[in-house]
mmJSON file of the N, C-alpha and C atoms, coordinates in Angstrom:
{"data_MODEL":{"atom_site":{
"group_PDB":["ATOM","ATOM","ATOM","ATOM","ATOM","ATOM","ATOM","ATOM","ATOM","ATOM","ATOM","ATOM","ATOM","ATOM","ATOM","ATOM","ATOM","ATOM","ATOM","ATOM","ATOM","ATOM","ATOM","ATOM","ATOM","ATOM","ATOM","ATOM","ATOM","ATOM","ATOM","ATOM","ATOM","ATOM","ATOM","ATOM","ATOM","ATOM","ATOM","ATOM","ATOM","ATOM","ATOM","ATOM","ATOM","ATOM","ATOM","ATOM","ATOM","ATOM","ATOM","ATOM","ATOM","ATOM","ATOM","ATOM","ATOM","ATOM","ATOM","ATOM","ATOM","ATOM","ATOM","ATOM","ATOM","ATOM","ATOM","ATOM","ATOM","ATOM","ATOM","ATOM","ATOM","ATOM","ATOM","ATOM","ATOM","ATOM","ATOM","ATOM","ATOM","ATOM","ATOM","ATOM","ATOM","ATOM","ATOM","ATOM","ATOM","ATOM","ATOM","ATOM","ATOM","ATOM","ATOM","ATOM","ATOM","ATOM","ATOM","ATOM","ATOM","ATOM","ATOM","ATOM","ATOM","ATOM","ATOM","ATOM","ATOM","ATOM","ATOM","ATOM","ATOM","ATOM","ATOM","ATOM","ATOM","ATOM","ATOM","ATOM","ATOM","ATOM","ATOM","ATOM","ATOM","ATOM","ATOM","ATOM","ATOM","ATOM","ATOM","ATOM","ATOM","ATOM","ATOM","ATOM","ATOM","ATOM","ATOM","ATOM","ATOM","ATOM","ATOM","ATOM","ATOM","ATOM","ATOM","ATOM","ATOM","ATOM","ATOM","ATOM","ATOM","ATOM","ATOM","ATOM","ATOM","ATOM","ATOM","ATOM","ATOM","ATOM","ATOM","ATOM","ATOM","ATOM","ATOM","ATOM","ATOM","ATOM","ATOM","ATOM","ATOM","ATOM","ATOM","ATOM","ATOM","ATOM","ATOM","ATOM","ATOM","ATOM","ATOM","ATOM","ATOM","ATOM","ATOM","ATOM","ATOM","ATOM","ATOM","ATOM"],
"id":[1,2,3,4,5,6,7,8,9,10,11,12,13,14,15,16,17,18,19,20,21,22,23,24,25,26,27,28,29,30,31,32,33,34,35,36,37,38,39,40,41,42,43,44,45,46,47,48,49,50,51,52,53,54,55,56,57,58,59,60,61,62,63,64,65,66,67,68,69,70,71,72,73,74,75,76,77,78,79,80,81,82,83,84,85,86,87,88,89,90,91,92,93,94,95,96,97,98,99,100,101,102,103,104,105,106,107,108,109,110,111,112,113,114,115,116,117,118,119,120,121,122,123,124,125,126,127,128,129,130,131,132,133,134,135,136,137,138,139,140,141,142,143,144,145,146,147,148,149,150,151,152,153,154,155,156,157,158,159,160,161,162,163,164,165,166,167,168,169,170,171,172,173,174,175,176,177,178,179,180,181,182,183,184,185,186,187,188,189,190,191,192],
"type_symbol":["N","C","C","N","C","C","N","C","C","N","C","C","N","C","C","N","C","C","N","C","C","N","C","C","N","C","C","N","C","C","N","C","C","N","C","C","N","C","C","N","C","C","N","C","C","N","C","C","N","C","C","N","C","C","N","C","C","N","C","C","N","C","C","N","C","C","N","C","C","N","C","C","N","C","C","N","C","C","N","C","C","N","C","C","N","C","C","N","C","C","N","C","C","N","C","C","N","C","C","N","C","C","N","C","C","N","C","C","N","C","C","N","C","C","N","C","C","N","C","C","N","C","C","N","C","C","N","C","C","N","C","C","N","C","C","N","C","C","N","C","C","N","C","C","N","C","C","N","C","C","N","C","C","N","C","C","N","C","C","N","C","C","N","C","C","N","C","C","N","C","C","N","C","C","N","C","C","N","C","C","N","C","C","N","C","C","N","C","C","N","C","C"],
"label_atom_id":["N","CA","C","N","CA","C","N","CA","C","N","CA","C","N","CA","C","N","CA","C","N","CA","C","N","CA","C","N","CA","C","N","CA","C","N","CA","C","N","CA","C","N","CA","C","N","CA","C","N","CA","C","N","CA","C","N","CA","C","N","CA","C","N","CA","C","N","CA","C","N","CA","C","N","CA","C","N","CA","C","N","CA","C","N","CA","C","N","CA","C","N","CA","C","N","CA","C","N","CA","C","N","CA","C","N","CA","C","N","CA","C","N","CA","C","N","CA","C","N","CA","C","N","CA","C","N","CA","C","N","CA","C","N","CA","C","N","CA","C","N","CA","C","N","CA","C","N","CA","C","N","CA","C","N","CA","C","N","CA","C","N","CA","C","N","CA","C","N","CA","C","N","CA","C","N","CA","C","N","CA","C","N","CA","C","N","CA","C","N","CA","C","N","CA","C","N","CA","C","N","CA","C","N","CA","C","N","CA","C","N","CA","C","N","CA","C","N","CA","C","N","CA","C"],
"label_alt_id":[null,null,null,null,null,null,null,null,null,null,null,null,null,null,null,null,null,null,null,null,null,null,null,null,null,null,null,null,null,null,null,null,null,null,null,null,null,null,null,null,null,null,null,null,null,null,null,null,null,null,null,null,null,null,null,null,null,null,null,null,null,null,null,null,null,null,null,null,null,null,null,null,null,null,null,null,null,null,null,null,null,null,null,null,null,null,null,null,null,null,null,null,null,null,null,null,null,null,null,null,null,null,null,null,null,null,null,null,null,null,null,null,null,null,null,null,null,null,null,null,null,null,null,null,null,null,null,null,null,null,null,null,null,null,null,null,null,null,null,null,null,null,null,null,null,null,null,null,null,null,null,null,null,null,null,null,null,null,null,null,null,null,null,null,null,null,null,null,null,null,null,null,null,null,null,null,null,null,null,null,null,null,null,null,null,null,null,null,null,null,null,null],
"label_comp_id":["MET","MET","MET","GLN","GLN","GLN","ASN","ASN","ASN","ARG","ARG","ARG","ARG","ARG","ARG","VAL","VAL","VAL","ALA","ALA","ALA","GLY","GLY","GLY","ARG","ARG","ARG","PHE","PHE","PHE","VAL","VAL","VAL","PRO","PRO","PRO","LEU","LEU","LEU","ALA","ALA","ALA","TRP","TRP","TRP","ASP","ASP","ASP","THR","THR","THR","ALA","ALA","ALA","ARG","ARG","ARG","VAL","VAL","VAL","LEU","LEU","LEU","SER","SER","SER","ARG","ARG","ARG","TYR","TYR","TYR","LEU","LEU","LEU","VAL","VAL","VAL","LEU","LEU","LEU","GLY","GLY","GLY","ASP","ASP","ASP","GLU","GLU","GLU","ARG","ARG","ARG","ILE","ILE","ILE","HIS","HIS","HIS","LEU","LEU","LEU","TYR","TYR","TYR","LYS","LYS","LYS","LYS","LYS","LYS","ALA","ALA","ALA","ALA","ALA","ALA","SER","SER","SER","GLY","GLY","GLY","GLY","GLY","GLY","ASP","ASP","ASP","PRO","PRO","PRO","THR","THR","THR","VAL","VAL","VAL","THR","THR","THR","ASN","ASN","ASN","ARG","ARG","ARG","ALA","ALA","ALA","HIS","HIS","HIS","GLU","GLU","GLU","TYR","TYR","TYR","LEU","LEU","LEU","VAL","VAL","VAL","VAL","VAL","VAL","GLY","GLY","GLY","ARG","ARG","ARG","LYS","LYS","LYS","PRO","PRO","PRO","LEU","LEU","LEU","ASP","ASP","ASP","GLY","GLY","GLY","GLU","GLU","GLU"],
"label_asym_id":["A","A","A","A","A","A","A","A","A","A","A","A","A","A","A","A","A","A","A","A","A","A","A","A","A","A","A","A","A","A","A","A","A","A","A","A","A","A","A","A","A","A","A","A","A","A","A","A","A","A","A","A","A","A","A","A","A","A","A","A","A","A","A","A","A","A","A","A","A","A","A","A","A","A","A","A","A","A","A","A","A","A","A","A","A","A","A","A","A","A","A","A","A","A","A","A","A","A","A","A","A","A","A","A","A","A","A","A","A","A","A","A","A","A","A","A","A","A","A","A","A","A","A","A","A","A","A","A","A","A","A","A","A","A","A","A","A","A","A","A","A","A","A","A","A","A","A","A","A","A","A","A","A","A","A","A","A","A","A","A","A","A","A","A","A","A","A","A","A","A","A","A","A","A","A","A","A","A","A","A","A","A","A","A","A","A","A","A","A","A","A","A"],
"label_entity_id":["1","1","1","1","1","1","1","1","1","1","1","1","1","1","1","1","1","1","1","1","1","1","1","1","1","1","1","1","1","1","1","1","1","1","1","1","1","1","1","1","1","1","1","1","1","1","1","1","1","1","1","1","1","1","1","1","1","1","1","1","1","1","1","1","1","1","1","1","1","1","1","1","1","1","1","1","1","1","1","1","1","1","1","1","1","1","1","1","1","1","1","1","1","1","1","1","1","1","1","1","1","1","1","1","1","1","1","1","1","1","1","1","1","1","1","1","1","1","1","1","1","1","1","1","1","1","1","1","1","1","1","1","1","1","1","1","1","1","1","1","1","1","1","1","1","1","1","1","1","1","1","1","1","1","1","1","1","1","1","1","1","1","1","1","1","1","1","1","1","1","1","1","1","1","1","1","1","1","1","1","1","1","1","1","1","1","1","1","1","1","1","1"],
"label_seq_id":[1,1,1,2,2,2,3,3,3,4,4,4,5,5,5,6,6,6,7,7,7,8,8,8,9,9,9,10,10,10,11,11,11,12,12,12,13,13,13,14,14,14,15,15,15,16,16,16,17,17,17,18,18,18,19,19,19,20,20,20,21,21,21,22,22,22,23,23,23,24,24,24,25,25,25,26,26,26,27,27,27,28,28,28,29,29,29,30,30,30,31,31,31,32,32,32,33,33,33,34,34,34,35,35,35,36,36,36,37,37,37,38,38,38,39,39,39,40,40,40,41,41,41,42,42,42,43,43,43,44,44,44,45,45,45,46,46,46,47,47,47,48,48,48,49,49,49,50,50,50,51,51,51,52,52,52,53,53,53,54,54,54,55,55,55,56,56,56,57,57,57,58,58,58,59,59,59,60,60,60,61,61,61,62,62,62,63,63,63,64,64,64],
"pdbx_PDB_ins_code":[null,null,null,null,null,null,null,null,null,null,null,null,null,null,null,null,null,null,null,null,null,null,null,null,null,null,null,null,null,null,null,null,null,null,null,null,null,null,null,null,null,null,null,null,null,null,null,null,null,null,null,null,null,null,null,null,null,null,null,null,null,null,null,null,null,null,null,null,null,null,null,null,null,null,null,null,null,null,null,null,null,null,null,null,null,null,null,null,null,null,null,null,null,null,null,null,null,null,null,null,null,null,null,null,null,null,null,null,null,null,null,null,null,null,null,null,null,null,null,null,null,null,null,null,null,null,null,null,null,null,null,null,null,null,null,null,null,null,null,null,null,null,null,null,null,null,null,null,null,null,null,null,null,null,null,null,null,null,null,null,null,null,null,null,null,null,null,null,null,null,null,null,null,null,null,null,null,null,null,null,null,null,null,null,null,null,null,null,null,null,null,null],
"Cartn_x":[55.624,56.49,56.734,57.968,58.315,58.98,58.902,59.549,61.097,61.921,63.325,64.119,65.373,66.281,67.443,67.592,68.721,69.504,70.84,71.868,71.506,70.85,70.527,69.256,68.566,67.283,66.133,65.002,63.776,63.022,62.73,61.932,60.564,59.496,58.343,57.559,58.172,57.623,56.259,56.229,54.762,53.678,53.971,53.005,52.587,53.592,53.34,52.532,52.877,52.157,50.682,50.486,49.081,48.271,49.021,48.331,47.819,48.633,48.361,47.258,47.343,46.293,45.014,44.924,43.674,42.922,43.539,42.637,41.899,42.234,41.61,40.874,41.303,40.645,40.269,39.414,39.163,40.049,40.915,41.848,41.187,41.703,41.119,42.299,42.13,43.164,44.599,45.409,46.814,47.111,47.873,48.049,49.655,50.125,51.527,51.558,52.289,52.589,53.886,53.881,55.238,55.722,56.952,57.7,58.19,58.408,59.017,60.453,61.024,62.544,62.593,63.55,63.801,64.35,63.965,64.514,66.091,66.732,68.214,68.368,69.391,69.664,70.191,70.609,71.217,70.21,70.432,69.748,68.244,67.215,65.862,65.292,65.945,65.493,65.905,66.695,67.096,66.188,65.544,64.673,65.377,64.78,65.364,64.425,63.265,62.165,61.667,61.695,61.024,59.535,59.127,57.864,57.612,56.336,55.963,54.601,54.379,53.096,52.171,50.956,50.012,48.939,48.51,47.441,46.322,45.123,43.877,43.093,42.769,42.067,40.885,39.94,38.885,38.432,37.737,37.159,36.016,35.94,34.758,33.573,32.468,31.106,30.482,29.422,28.766,28.427,28.875,28.429,29.712,30.539,31.56,32.776],
"Cartn_y":[-32.571,-31.446,-31.754,-31.652,-31.829,-30.67,-30.495,-29.554,-29.877,-28.915,-29.101,-28.19,-28.765,-27.932,-27.596,-26.27,-25.75,-24.853,-25.286,-24.439,-24.233,-25.278,-25.247,-24.52,-23.971,-23.322,-24.215,-24.067,-24.754,-23.952,-24.72,-24.231,-24.969,-24.323,-24.945,-25.245,-25.852,-26.01,-26.698,-27.807,-28.467,-27.641,-26.751,-25.925,-24.804,-24.316,-23.292,-23.948,-25.116,-25.783,-26.094,-26.415,-26.624,-25.312,-24.279,-22.975,-22.478,-22.77,-22.393,-23.311,-24.679,-25.587,-25.499,-24.826,-24.629,-23.527,-22.809,-21.667,-22.293,-23.645,-24.238,-25.504,-26.157,-27.359,-27.355,-28.294,-28.396,-29.524,-29.206,-30.154,-30.968,-32.259,-33.161,-33.761,-34.93,-35.714,-35.682,-36.119,-36.327,-37.804,-38.439,-39.931,-39.989,-41.135,-41.526,-42.876,-42.713,-43.747,-44.405,-45.638,-46.321,-47.212,-47.116,-48.088,-49.209,-50.317,-51.479,-51.249,-50.298,-49.99,-49.615,-50.178,-49.839,-48.301,-47.656,-46.292,-46.427,-45.46,-45.407,-44.587,-44.683,-43.946,-42.679,-41.814,-40.549,-39.365,-38.287,-37.032,-37.221,-37.23,-37.266,-36.311,-35.067,-34.122,-34.411,-35.407,-35.707,-36.914,-36.714,-37.816,-39.09,-40.172,-41.449,-42.292,-41.523,-42.186,-43.398,-43.544,-44.809,-44.503,-43.153,-42.816,-41.477,-41.162,-39.77,-39.503,-38.174,-37.712,-37.232,-37.633,-37.404,-36.523,-35.296,-34.662,-34.939,-35.16,-35.44,-34.138,-34.055,-32.645,-33.04,-32.349,-32.448,-31.062,-30.992,-29.83,-29.423,-28.061,-27.571,-27.988,-28.256,-28.398,-27.024,-26.888,-25.615,-24.855,-23.578,-22.931,-23.15,-23.771,-23.969,-23.053],
"Cartn_z":[-72.517,-72.036,-70.649,-70.169,-68.787,-68.127,-66.789,-66.18,-66.238,-66.236,-66.398,-65.451,-65.131,-64.6,-65.672,-65.721,-66.775,-65.944,-66.084,-65.322,-63.917,-63.277,-61.868,-61.532,-62.575,-62.393,-62.853,-61.963,-62.36,-63.494,-64.515,-65.706,-65.646,-65.467,-65.469,-66.885,-67.75,-68.917,-69.125,-68.27,-68.24,-67.671,-66.665,-66.156,-67.248,-67.876,-68.894,-70.046,-70.55,-71.567,-71.074,-69.973,-69.366,-69.33,-69.014,-68.958,-70.346,-71.447,-72.718,-73.277,-73.103,-73.533,-72.919,-71.708,-70.938,-71.568,-72.484,-73.157,-74.238,-74.783,-75.819,-75.377,-74.36,-73.792,-72.367,-72.093,-70.619,-70.149,-69.166,-68.683,-67.642,-67.66,-66.543,-65.827,-65.697,-64.791,-65.436,-64.721,-65.012,-64.738,-65.672,-65.582,-65.775,-65.27,-65.225,-66.224,-67.295,-68.17,-67.731,-67.455,-66.907,-68.151,-68.313,-69.216,-68.522,-69.239,-68.614,-68.168,-68.792,-68.415,-66.974,-66.34,-64.982,-64.689,-63.688,-63.402,-63.042,-63.503,-63.084,-62.014,-61.278,-60.123,-60.42,-59.409,-59.851,-59.499,-60.168,-60.088,-60.425,-59.523,-59.837,-60.854,-60.927,-61.892,-63.343,-63.44,-64.961,-65.434,-66.548,-67.094,-67.365,-67.194,-67.456,-68.317,-68.744,-69.634,-69.057,-67.714,-67.112,-67.152,-67.017,-66.958,-67.56,-67.879,-68.429,-67.741,-67.615,-67.125,-68.403,-68.262,-69.406,-68.867,-69.591,-68.986,-70.072,-69.562,-70.281,-70.537,-71.703,-72.147,-73.091,-73.259,-74.169,-74.609,-75.912,-76.397,-75.46,-75.263,-74.485,-75.145,-74.392,-74.794,-74.944,-75.683,-75.96,-74.666,-74.374,-73.207,-72.106,-72.273,-71.346,-71.556],
"occupancy":[1.0,1.0,1.0,1.0,1.0,1.0,1.0,1.0,1.0,1.0,1.0,1.0,1.0,1.0,1.0,1.0,1.0,1.0,1.0,1.0,1.0,1.0,1.0,1.0,1.0,1.0,1.0,1.0,1.0,1.0,1.0,1.0,1.0,1.0,1.0,1.0,1.0,1.0,1.0,1.0,1.0,1.0,1.0,1.0,1.0,1.0,1.0,1.0,1.0,1.0,1.0,1.0,1.0,1.0,1.0,1.0,1.0,1.0,1.0,1.0,1.0,1.0,1.0,1.0,1.0,1.0,1.0,1.0,1.0,1.0,1.0,1.0,1.0,1.0,1.0,1.0,1.0,1.0,1.0,1.0,1.0,1.0,1.0,1.0,1.0,1.0,1.0,1.0,1.0,1.0,1.0,1.0,1.0,1.0,1.0,1.0,1.0,1.0,1.0,1.0,1.0,1.0,1.0,1.0,1.0,1.0,1.0,1.0,1.0,1.0,1.0,1.0,1.0,1.0,1.0,1.0,1.0,1.0,1.0,1.0,1.0,1.0,1.0,1.0,1.0,1.0,1.0,1.0,1.0,1.0,1.0,1.0,1.0,1.0,1.0,1.0,1.0,1.0,1.0,1.0,1.0,1.0,1.0,1.0,1.0,1.0,1.0,1.0,1.0,1.0,1.0,1.0,1.0,1.0,1.0,1.0,1.0,1.0,1.0,1.0,1.0,1.0,1.0,1.0,1.0,1.0,1.0,1.0,1.0,1.0,1.0,1.0,1.0,1.0,1.0,1.0,1.0,1.0,1.0,1.0,1.0,1.0,1.0,1.0,1.0,1.0,1.0,1.0,1.0,1.0,1.0,1.0],
"B_iso_or_equiv":[0.0,0.0,0.0,0.0,0.0,0.0,0.0,0.0,0.0,0.0,0.0,0.0,0.0,0.0,0.0,0.0,0.0,0.0,0.0,0.0,0.0,0.0,0.0,0.0,0.0,0.0,0.0,0.0,0.0,0.0,0.0,0.0,0.0,0.0,0.0,0.0,0.0,0.0,0.0,0.0,0.0,0.0,0.0,0.0,0.0,0.0,0.0,0.0,0.0,0.0,0.0,0.0,0.0,0.0,0.0,0.0,0.0,0.0,0.0,0.0,0.0,0.0,0.0,0.0,0.0,0.0,0.0,0.0,0.0,0.0,0.0,0.0,0.0,0.0,0.0,0.0,0.0,0.0,0.0,0.0,0.0,0.0,0.0,0.0,0.0,0.0,0.0,0.0,0.0,0.0,0.0,0.0,0.0,0.0,0.0,0.0,0.0,0.0,0.0,0.0,0.0,0.0,0.0,0.0,0.0,0.0,0.0,0.0,0.0,0.0,0.0,0.0,0.0,0.0,0.0,0.0,0.0,0.0,0.0,0.0,0.0,0.0,0.0,0.0,0.0,0.0,0.0,0.0,0.0,0.0,0.0,0.0,0.0,0.0,0.0,0.0,0.0,0.0,0.0,0.0,0.0,0.0,0.0,0.0,0.0,0.0,0.0,0.0,0.0,0.0,0.0,0.0,0.0,0.0,0.0,0.0,0.0,0.0,0.0,0.0,0.0,0.0,0.0,0.0,0.0,0.0,0.0,0.0,0.0,0.0,0.0,0.0,0.0,0.0,0.0,0.0,0.0,0.0,0.0,0.0,0.0,0.0,0.0,0.0,0.0,0.0,0.0,0.0,0.0,0.0,0.0,0.0],
"pdbx_formal_charge":[null,null,null,null,null,null,null,null,null,null,null,null,null,null,null,null,null,null,null,null,null,null,null,null,null,null,null,null,null,null,null,null,null,null,null,null,null,null,null,null,null,null,null,null,null,null,null,null,null,null,null,null,null,null,null,null,null,null,null,null,null,null,null,null,null,null,null,null,null,null,null,null,null,null,null,null,null,null,null,null,null,null,null,null,null,null,null,null,null,null,null,null,null,null,null,null,null,null,null,null,null,null,null,null,null,null,null,null,null,null,null,null,null,null,null,null,null,null,null,null,null,null,null,null,null,null,null,null,null,null,null,null,null,null,null,null,null,null,null,null,null,null,null,null,null,null,null,null,null,null,null,null,null,null,null,null,null,null,null,null,null,null,null,null,null,null,null,null,null,null,null,null,null,null,null,null,null,null,null,null,null,null,null,null,null,null,null,null,null,null,null,null],
"auth_seq_id":[1,1,1,2,2,2,3,3,3,4,4,4,5,5,5,6,6,6,7,7,7,8,8,8,9,9,9,10,10,10,11,11,11,12,12,12,13,13,13,14,14,14,15,15,15,16,16,16,17,17,17,18,18,18,19,19,19,20,20,20,21,21,21,22,22,22,23,23,23,24,24,24,25,25,25,26,26,26,27,27,27,28,28,28,29,29,29,30,30,30,31,31,31,32,32,32,33,33,33,34,34,34,35,35,35,36,36,36,37,37,37,38,38,38,39,39,39,40,40,40,41,41,41,42,42,42,43,43,43,44,44,44,45,45,45,46,46,46,47,47,47,48,48,48,49,49,49,50,50,50,51,51,51,52,52,52,53,53,53,54,54,54,55,55,55,56,56,56,57,57,57,58,58,58,59,59,59,60,60,60,61,61,61,62,62,62,63,63,63,64,64,64],
"auth_comp_id":["MET","MET","MET","GLN","GLN","GLN","ASN","ASN","ASN","ARG","ARG","ARG","ARG","ARG","ARG","VAL","VAL","VAL","ALA","ALA","ALA","GLY","GLY","GLY","ARG","ARG","ARG","PHE","PHE","PHE","VAL","VAL","VAL","PRO","PRO","PRO","LEU","LEU","LEU","ALA","ALA","ALA","TRP","TRP","TRP","ASP","ASP","ASP","THR","THR","THR","ALA","ALA","ALA","ARG","ARG","ARG","VAL","VAL","VAL","LEU","LEU","LEU","SER","SER","SER","ARG","ARG","ARG","TYR","TYR","TYR","LEU","LEU","LEU","VAL","VAL","VAL","LEU","LEU","LEU","GLY","GLY","GLY","ASP","ASP","ASP","GLU","GLU","GLU","ARG","ARG","ARG","ILE","ILE","ILE","HIS","HIS","HIS","LEU","LEU","LEU","TYR","TYR","TYR","LYS","LYS","LYS","LYS","LYS","LYS","ALA","ALA","ALA","ALA","ALA","ALA","SER","SER","SER","GLY","GLY","GLY","GLY","GLY","GLY","ASP","ASP","ASP","PRO","PRO","PRO","THR","THR","THR","VAL","VAL","VAL","THR","THR","THR","ASN","ASN","ASN","ARG","ARG","ARG","ALA","ALA","ALA","HIS","HIS","HIS","GLU","GLU","GLU","TYR","TYR","TYR","LEU","LEU","LEU","VAL","VAL","VAL","VAL","VAL","VAL","GLY","GLY","GLY","ARG","ARG","ARG","LYS","LYS","LYS","PRO","PRO","PRO","LEU","LEU","LEU","ASP","ASP","ASP","GLY","GLY","GLY","GLU","GLU","GLU"],
"auth_asym_id":["A","A","A","A","A","A","A","A","A","A","A","A","A","A","A","A","A","A","A","A","A","A","A","A","A","A","A","A","A","A","A","A","A","A","A","A","A","A","A","A","A","A","A","A","A","A","A","A","A","A","A","A","A","A","A","A","A","A","A","A","A","A","A","A","A","A","A","A","A","A","A","A","A","A","A","A","A","A","A","A","A","A","A","A","A","A","A","A","A","A","A","A","A","A","A","A","A","A","A","A","A","A","A","A","A","A","A","A","A","A","A","A","A","A","A","A","A","A","A","A","A","A","A","A","A","A","A","A","A","A","A","A","A","A","A","A","A","A","A","A","A","A","A","A","A","A","A","A","A","A","A","A","A","A","A","A","A","A","A","A","A","A","A","A","A","A","A","A","A","A","A","A","A","A","A","A","A","A","A","A","A","A","A","A","A","A","A","A","A","A","A","A"],
"auth_atom_id":["N","CA","C","N","CA","C","N","CA","C","N","CA","C","N","CA","C","N","CA","C","N","CA","C","N","CA","C","N","CA","C","N","CA","C","N","CA","C","N","CA","C","N","CA","C","N","CA","C","N","CA","C","N","CA","C","N","CA","C","N","CA","C","N","CA","C","N","CA","C","N","CA","C","N","CA","C","N","CA","C","N","CA","C","N","CA","C","N","CA","C","N","CA","C","N","CA","C","N","CA","C","N","CA","C","N","CA","C","N","CA","C","N","CA","C","N","CA","C","N","CA","C","N","CA","C","N","CA","C","N","CA","C","N","CA","C","N","CA","C","N","CA","C","N","CA","C","N","CA","C","N","CA","C","N","CA","C","N","CA","C","N","CA","C","N","CA","C","N","CA","C","N","CA","C","N","CA","C","N","CA","C","N","CA","C","N","CA","C","N","CA","C","N","CA","C","N","CA","C","N","CA","C","N","CA","C","N","CA","C","N","CA","C","N","CA","C","N","CA","C","N","CA","C"],
"pdbx_PDB_model_num":[1,1,1,1,1,1,1,1,1,1,1,1,1,1,1,1,1,1,1,1,1,1,1,1,1,1,1,1,1,1,1,1,1,1,1,1,1,1,1,1,1,1,1,1,1,1,1,1,1,1,1,1,1,1,1,1,1,1,1,1,1,1,1,1,1,1,1,1,1,1,1,1,1,1,1,1,1,1,1,1,1,1,1,1,1,1,1,1,1,1,1,1,1,1,1,1,1,1,1,1,1,1,1,1,1,1,1,1,1,1,1,1,1,1,1,1,1,1,1,1,1,1,1,1,1,1,1,1,1,1,1,1,1,1,1,1,1,1,1,1,1,1,1,1,1,1,1,1,1,1,1,1,1,1,1,1,1,1,1,1,1,1,1,1,1,1,1,1,1,1,1,1,1,1,1,1,1,1,1,1,1,1,1,1,1,1,1,1,1,1,1,1]
}}}
């Protein structure tokens, strides 16, 4: 899930998704996955699929 701009407004989808996942998982680091495809110029808020952010999570241990 990525944050988006819709009709000029910022929509924090990734943040909302992380908030929901944190109810069930212990969230850890964030990673960036890079594709070999070069990034295109233009609006930086529009995805070009040259990279993606990954959130690492795990099931809670007993007592967490």
